mmCIF file of the N, C-alpha and C atoms, coordinates in Angstrom:
data_MODEL
# 
_entry.id   MODEL 
# 
loop_
_atom_site.group_PDB 
_atom_site.id 
_atom_site.type_symbol 
_atom_site.label_atom_id 
_atom_site.label_alt_id 
_atom_site.label_comp_id 
_atom_site.label_asym_id 
_atom_site.label_entity_id 
_atom_site.label_seq_id 
_atom_site.pdbx_PDB_ins_code 
_atom_site.Cartn_x 
_atom_site.Cartn_y 
_atom_site.Cartn_z 
_atom_site.occupancy 
_atom_site.B_iso_or_equiv 
_atom_site.pdbx_formal_charge 
_atom_site.auth_seq_id 
_atom_site.auth_comp_id 
_atom_site.auth_asym_id 
_atom_site.auth_atom_id 
_atom_site.pdbx_PDB_model_num 
ATOM 1   N N  . UNK A 1 1  ? 0.847  -1.220 0.000   1.00 0.00 ? 1  UNK A N  1 
ATOM 2   C CA . UNK A 1 1  ? 0.000  0.000  0.000   1.00 0.00 ? 1  UNK A CA 1 
ATOM 3   C C  . UNK A 1 1  ? 0.870  1.253  0.000   1.00 0.00 ? 1  UNK A C  1 
ATOM 4   N N  . UNK A 1 2  ? 1.953  1.214  0.752   1.00 0.00 ? 2  UNK A N  1 
ATOM 5   C CA . UNK A 1 2  ? 2.837  2.393  0.824   1.00 0.00 ? 2  UNK A CA 1 
ATOM 6   C C  . UNK A 1 2  ? 3.407  2.722  -0.552  1.00 0.00 ? 2  UNK A C  1 
ATOM 7   N N  . UNK A 1 3  ? 3.749  1.681  -1.309  1.00 0.00 ? 3  UNK A N  1 
ATOM 8   C CA . UNK A 1 3  ? 4.312  1.928  -2.647  1.00 0.00 ? 3  UNK A CA 1 
ATOM 9   C C  . UNK A 1 3  ? 3.308  2.697  -3.510  1.00 0.00 ? 3  UNK A C  1 
ATOM 10  N N  . UNK A 1 4  ? 2.037  2.302  -3.436  1.00 0.00 ? 4  UNK A N  1 
ATOM 11  C CA . UNK A 1 4  ? 1.011  2.987  -4.239  1.00 0.00 ? 4  UNK A CA 1 
ATOM 12  C C  . UNK A 1 4  ? 0.904  4.443  -3.811  1.00 0.00 ? 4  UNK A C  1 
ATOM 13  N N  . UNK A 1 5  ? 0.987  4.686  -2.500  1.00 0.00 ? 5  UNK A N  1 
ATOM 14  C CA . UNK A 1 5  ? 0.878  6.071  -2.000  1.00 0.00 ? 5  UNK A CA 1 
ATOM 15  C C  . UNK A 1 5  ? 2.062  6.886  -2.505  1.00 0.00 ? 5  UNK A C  1 
ATOM 16  N N  . UNK A 1 6  ? 3.261  6.294  -2.456  1.00 0.00 ? 6  UNK A N  1 
ATOM 17  C CA . UNK A 1 6  ? 4.455  7.019  -2.922  1.00 0.00 ? 6  UNK A CA 1 
ATOM 18  C C  . UNK A 1 6  ? 4.336  7.310  -4.415  1.00 0.00 ? 6  UNK A C  1 
ATOM 19  N N  . UNK A 1 7  ? 3.879  6.331  -5.173  1.00 0.00 ? 7  UNK A N  1 
ATOM 20  C CA . UNK A 1 7  ? 3.726  6.539  -6.624  1.00 0.00 ? 7  UNK A CA 1 
ATOM 21  C C  . UNK A 1 7  ? 2.704  7.636  -6.890  1.00 0.00 ? 7  UNK A C  1 
ATOM 22  N N  . UNK A 1 8  ? 1.608  7.621  -6.152  1.00 0.00 ? 8  UNK A N  1 
ATOM 23  C CA . UNK A 1 8  ? 0.574  8.651  -6.336  1.00 0.00 ? 8  UNK A CA 1 
ATOM 24  C C  . UNK A 1 8  ? 1.142  10.031 -6.044  1.00 0.00 ? 8  UNK A C  1 
ATOM 25  N N  . UNK A 1 9  ? 1.927  10.149 -4.958  1.00 0.00 ? 9  UNK A N  1 
ATOM 26  C CA . UNK A 1 9  ? 2.524  11.447 -4.618  1.00 0.00 ? 9  UNK A CA 1 
ATOM 27  C C  . UNK A 1 9  ? 3.501  11.882 -5.699  1.00 0.00 ? 9  UNK A C  1 
ATOM 28  N N  . UNK A 1 10 ? 4.293  10.950 -6.213  1.00 0.00 ? 10 UNK A N  1 
ATOM 29  C CA . UNK A 1 10 ? 5.265  11.295 -7.263  1.00 0.00 ? 10 UNK A CA 1 
ATOM 30  C C  . UNK A 1 10 ? 4.536  11.792 -8.510  1.00 0.00 ? 10 UNK A C  1 
ATOM 31  N N  . UNK A 1 11 ? 3.455  11.120 -8.878  1.00 0.00 ? 11 UNK A N  1 
ATOM 32  C CA . UNK A 1 11 ? 2.686  11.529 -10.066 1.00 0.00 ? 11 UNK A CA 1 
ATOM 33  C C  . UNK A 1 11 ? 2.081  12.910 -9.842  1.00 0.00 ? 11 UNK A C  1 
ATOM 34  N N  . UNK A 1 12 ? 1.571  13.153 -8.627  1.00 0.00 ? 12 UNK A N  1 
ATOM 35  C CA . UNK A 1 12 ? 0.954  14.455 -8.316  1.00 0.00 ? 12 UNK A CA 1 
ATOM 36  C C  . UNK A 1 12 ? 1.997  15.564 -8.415  1.00 0.00 ? 12 UNK A C  1 
ATOM 37  N N  . UNK A 1 13 ? 3.184  15.337 -7.841  1.00 0.00 ? 13 UNK A N  1 
ATOM 38  C CA . UNK A 1 13 ? 4.244  16.351 -7.894  1.00 0.00 ? 13 UNK A CA 1 
ATOM 39  C C  . UNK A 1 13 ? 4.702  16.561 -9.338  1.00 0.00 ? 13 UNK A C  1 
ATOM 40  N N  . UNK A 1 14 ? 4.822  15.485 -10.095 1.00 0.00 ? 14 UNK A N  1 
ATOM 41  C CA . UNK A 1 14 ? 5.247  15.609 -11.498 1.00 0.00 ? 14 UNK A CA 1 
ATOM 42  C C  . UNK A 1 14 ? 4.221  16.425 -12.282 1.00 0.00 ? 14 UNK A C  1 
ATOM 43  N N  . UNK A 1 15 ? 2.937  16.169 -12.037 1.00 0.00 ? 15 UNK A N  1 
ATOM 44  C CA . UNK A 1 15 ? 1.884  16.914 -12.739 1.00 0.00 ? 15 UNK A CA 1 
ATOM 45  C C  . UNK A 1 15 ? 1.948  18.387 -12.348 1.00 0.00 ? 15 UNK A C  1 
ATOM 46  N N  . UNK A 1 16 ? 2.190  18.669 -11.066 1.00 0.00 ? 16 UNK A N  1 
ATOM 47  C CA . UNK A 1 16 ? 2.270  20.063 -10.603 1.00 0.00 ? 16 UNK A CA 1 
ATOM 48  C C  . UNK A 1 16 ? 3.452  20.759 -11.274 1.00 0.00 ? 16 UNK A C  1 
ATOM 49  N N  . UNK A 1 17 ? 4.607  20.094 -11.316 1.00 0.00 ? 17 UNK A N  1 
ATOM 50  C CA . UNK A 1 17 ? 5.790  20.689 -11.956 1.00 0.00 ? 17 UNK A CA 1 
ATOM 51  C C  . UNK A 1 17 ? 5.521  20.912 -13.441 1.00 0.00 ? 17 UNK A C  1 
ATOM 52  N N  . UNK A 1 18 ? 4.893  19.954 -14.086 1.00 0.00 ? 18 UNK A N  1 
ATOM 53  C CA . UNK A 1 18 ? 4.586  20.095 -15.518 1.00 0.00 ? 18 UNK A CA 1 
ATOM 54  C C  . UNK A 1 18 ? 3.668  21.295 -15.735 1.00 0.00 ? 18 UNK A C  1 
ATOM 55  N N  . UNK A 1 19 ? 2.696  21.476 -14.839 1.00 0.00 ? 19 UNK A N  1 
ATOM 56  C CA . UNK A 1 19 ? 1.779  22.613 -14.962 1.00 0.00 ? 19 UNK A CA 1 
ATOM 57  C C  . UNK A 1 19 ? 2.523  23.926 -14.801 1.00 0.00 ? 19 UNK A C  1 
ATOM 58  N N  . UNK A 1 20 ? 3.433  23.984 -13.812 1.00 0.00 ? 20 UNK A N  1 
ATOM 59  C CA . UNK A 1 20 ? 4.201  25.219 -13.592 1.00 0.00 ? 20 UNK A CA 1 
ATOM 60  C C  . UNK A 1 20 ? 5.068  25.516 -14.812 1.00 0.00 ? 20 UNK A C  1 
ATOM 61  N N  . UNK A 1 21 ? 5.727  24.492 -15.347 1.00 0.00 ? 21 UNK A N  1 
ATOM 62  C CA . UNK A 1 21 ? 6.592  24.689 -16.522 1.00 0.00 ? 21 UNK A CA 1 
ATOM 63  C C  . UNK A 1 21 ? 5.758  25.153 -17.713 1.00 0.00 ? 21 UNK A C  1 
ATOM 64  N N  . UNK A 1 22 ? 4.554  24.587 -17.858 1.00 0.00 ? 22 UNK A N  1 
ATOM 65  C CA . UNK A 1 22 ? 3.697  24.949 -18.993 1.00 0.00 ? 22 UNK A CA 1 
ATOM 66  C C  . UNK A 1 22 ? 3.257  26.407 -18.873 1.00 0.00 ? 22 UNK A C  1 
ATOM 67  N N  . UNK A 1 23 ? 3.010  26.869 -17.635 1.00 0.00 ? 23 UNK A N  1 
ATOM 68  C CA . UNK A 1 23 ? 2.552  28.249 -17.446 1.00 0.00 ? 23 UNK A CA 1 
ATOM 69  C C  . UNK A 1 23 ? 3.711  29.233 -17.604 1.00 0.00 ? 23 UNK A C  1 
ATOM 70  N N  . UNK A 1 24 ? 4.921  28.797 -17.276 1.00 0.00 ? 24 UNK A N  1 
ATOM 71  C CA . UNK A 1 24 ? 6.079  29.702 -17.389 1.00 0.00 ? 24 UNK A CA 1 
ATOM 72  C C  . UNK A 1 24 ? 6.345  30.029 -18.863 1.00 0.00 ? 24 UNK A C  1 
ATOM 73  N N  . UNK A 1 25 ? 6.803  31.262 -19.149 1.00 0.00 ? 25 UNK A N  1 
ATOM 74  C CA . UNK A 1 25 ? 7.088  31.665 -20.527 1.00 0.00 ? 25 UNK A CA 1 
ATOM 75  C C  . UNK A 1 25 ? 8.369  31.019 -21.046 1.00 0.00 ? 25 UNK A C  1 
ATOM 76  N N  . UNK A 1 26 ? 8.246  30.147 -22.037 1.00 0.00 ? 26 UNK A N  1 
ATOM 77  C CA . UNK A 1 26 ? 9.423  29.471 -22.597 1.00 0.00 ? 26 UNK A CA 1 
ATOM 78  C C  . UNK A 1 26 ? 9.657  29.960 -24.027 1.00 0.00 ? 26 UNK A C  1 
ATOM 79  N N  . UNK A 1 27 ? 10.867 30.419 -24.360 1.00 0.00 ? 27 UNK A N  1 
ATOM 80  C CA . UNK A 1 27 ? 11.177 30.927 -25.696 1.00 0.00 ? 27 UNK A CA 1 
ATOM 81  C C  . UNK A 1 27 ? 11.059 29.843 -26.762 1.00 0.00 ? 27 UNK A C  1 
ATOM 82  N N  . UNK A 1 28 ? 11.484 28.609 -26.426 1.00 0.00 ? 28 UNK A N  1 
ATOM 83  C CA . UNK A 1 28 ? 11.438 27.526 -27.417 1.00 0.00 ? 28 UNK A CA 1 
ATOM 84  C C  . UNK A 1 28 ? 10.844 26.272 -26.778 1.00 0.00 ? 28 UNK A C  1 
ATOM 85  N N  . UNK A 1 29 ? 9.705  25.775 -27.256 1.00 0.00 ? 29 UNK A N  1 
ATOM 86  C CA . UNK A 1 29 ? 9.090  24.551 -26.715 1.00 0.00 ? 29 UNK A CA 1 
ATOM 87  C C  . UNK A 1 29 ? 9.869  23.309 -27.135 1.00 0.00 ? 29 UNK A C  1 
ATOM 88  N N  . UNK A 1 30 ? 10.943 22.995 -26.418 1.00 0.00 ? 30 UNK A N  1 
ATOM 89  C CA . UNK A 1 30 ? 11.781 21.845 -26.784 1.00 0.00 ? 30 UNK A CA 1 
ATOM 90  C C  . UNK A 1 30 ? 11.029 20.519 -26.603 1.00 0.00 ? 30 UNK A C  1 
ATOM 91  N N  . UNK A 1 31 ? 10.322 20.325 -25.461 1.00 0.00 ? 31 UNK A N  1 
ATOM 92  C CA . UNK A 1 31 ? 9.629  19.039 -25.256 1.00 0.00 ? 31 UNK A CA 1 
ATOM 93  C C  . UNK A 1 31 ? 8.621  18.743 -26.351 1.00 0.00 ? 31 UNK A C  1 
ATOM 94  N N  . UNK A 1 32 ? 7.947  19.773 -26.865 1.00 0.00 ? 32 UNK A N  1 
ATOM 95  C CA . UNK A 1 32 ? 6.973  19.566 -27.942 1.00 0.00 ? 32 UNK A CA 1 
ATOM 96  C C  . UNK A 1 32 ? 7.699  19.084 -29.199 1.00 0.00 ? 32 UNK A C  1 
ATOM 97  N N  . UNK A 1 33 ? 8.875  19.674 -29.480 1.00 0.00 ? 33 UNK A N  1 
ATOM 98  C CA . UNK A 1 33 ? 9.632  19.266 -30.668 1.00 0.00 ? 33 UNK A CA 1 
ATOM 99  C C  . UNK A 1 33 ? 10.041 17.805 -30.554 1.00 0.00 ? 33 UNK A C  1 
ATOM 100 N N  . UNK A 1 34 ? 10.470 17.400 -29.361 1.00 0.00 ? 34 UNK A N  1 
ATOM 101 C CA . UNK A 1 34 ? 10.886 16.009 -29.158 1.00 0.00 ? 34 UNK A CA 1 
ATOM 102 C C  . UNK A 1 34 ? 9.701  15.079 -29.416 1.00 0.00 ? 34 UNK A C  1 
ATOM 103 N N  . UNK A 1 35 ? 8.512  15.465 -28.934 1.00 0.00 ? 35 UNK A N  1 
ATOM 104 C CA . UNK A 1 35 ? 7.329  14.627 -29.158 1.00 0.00 ? 35 UNK A CA 1 
ATOM 105 C C  . UNK A 1 35 ? 7.042  14.520 -30.654 1.00 0.00 ? 35 UNK A C  1 
ATOM 106 N N  . UNK A 1 36 ? 7.159  15.638 -31.382 1.00 0.00 ? 36 UNK A N  1 
ATOM 107 C CA . UNK A 1 36 ? 6.907  15.615 -32.824 1.00 0.00 ? 36 UNK A CA 1 
ATOM 108 C C  . UNK A 1 36 ? 7.898  14.676 -33.512 1.00 0.00 ? 36 UNK A C  1 
ATOM 109 N N  . UNK A 1 37 ? 9.169  14.728 -33.104 1.00 0.00 ? 37 UNK A N  1 
ATOM 110 C CA . UNK A 1 37 ? 10.171 13.862 -33.731 1.00 0.00 ? 37 UNK A CA 1 
ATOM 111 C C  . UNK A 1 37 ? 9.802  12.399 -33.515 1.00 0.00 ? 37 UNK A C  1 
ATOM 112 N N  . UNK A 1 38 ? 9.374  12.065 -32.302 1.00 0.00 ? 38 UNK A N  1 
ATOM 113 C CA . UNK A 1 38 ? 9.005  10.674 -32.012 1.00 0.00 ? 38 UNK A CA 1 
ATOM 114 C C  . UNK A 1 38 ? 7.832  10.258 -32.889 1.00 0.00 ? 38 UNK A C  1 
ATOM 115 N N  . UNK A 1 39 ? 6.862  11.142 -33.062 1.00 0.00 ? 39 UNK A N  1 
ATOM 116 C CA . UNK A 1 39 ? 5.698  10.812 -33.888 1.00 0.00 ? 39 UNK A CA 1 
ATOM 117 C C  . UNK A 1 39 ? 6.118  10.626 -35.338 1.00 0.00 ? 39 UNK A C  1 
ATOM 118 N N  . UNK A 1 40 ? 7.026  11.481 -35.818 1.00 0.00 ? 40 UNK A N  1 
ATOM 119 C CA . UNK A 1 40 ? 7.467  11.380 -37.211 1.00 0.00 ? 40 UNK A CA 1 
ATOM 120 C C  . UNK A 1 40 ? 8.222  10.067 -37.430 1.00 0.00 ? 40 UNK A C  1 
ATOM 121 N N  . UNK A 1 41 ? 9.046  9.652  -36.467 1.00 0.00 ? 41 UNK A N  1 
ATOM 122 C CA . UNK A 1 41 ? 9.790  8.401  -36.622 1.00 0.00 ? 41 UNK A CA 1 
ATOM 123 C C  . UNK A 1 41 ? 8.818  7.241  -36.782 1.00 0.00 ? 41 UNK A C  1 
ATOM 124 N N  . UNK A 1 42 ? 7.770  7.222  -35.962 1.00 0.00 ? 42 UNK A N  1 
ATOM 125 C CA . UNK A 1 42 ? 6.792  6.138  -36.040 1.00 0.00 ? 42 UNK A CA 1 
ATOM 126 C C  . UNK A 1 42 ? 5.936  6.333  -37.279 1.00 0.00 ? 42 UNK A C  1 
# 
């Protein structure tokens, strides 16, 4: 049970960080480019 709780907390923190990064002004969306490259390869 503890493992599930730790995983849930990690996912929650990761989602919060992702939200903060998404709201912050970024000059170049590098992660989006990486996703596009992966899609193009497939």
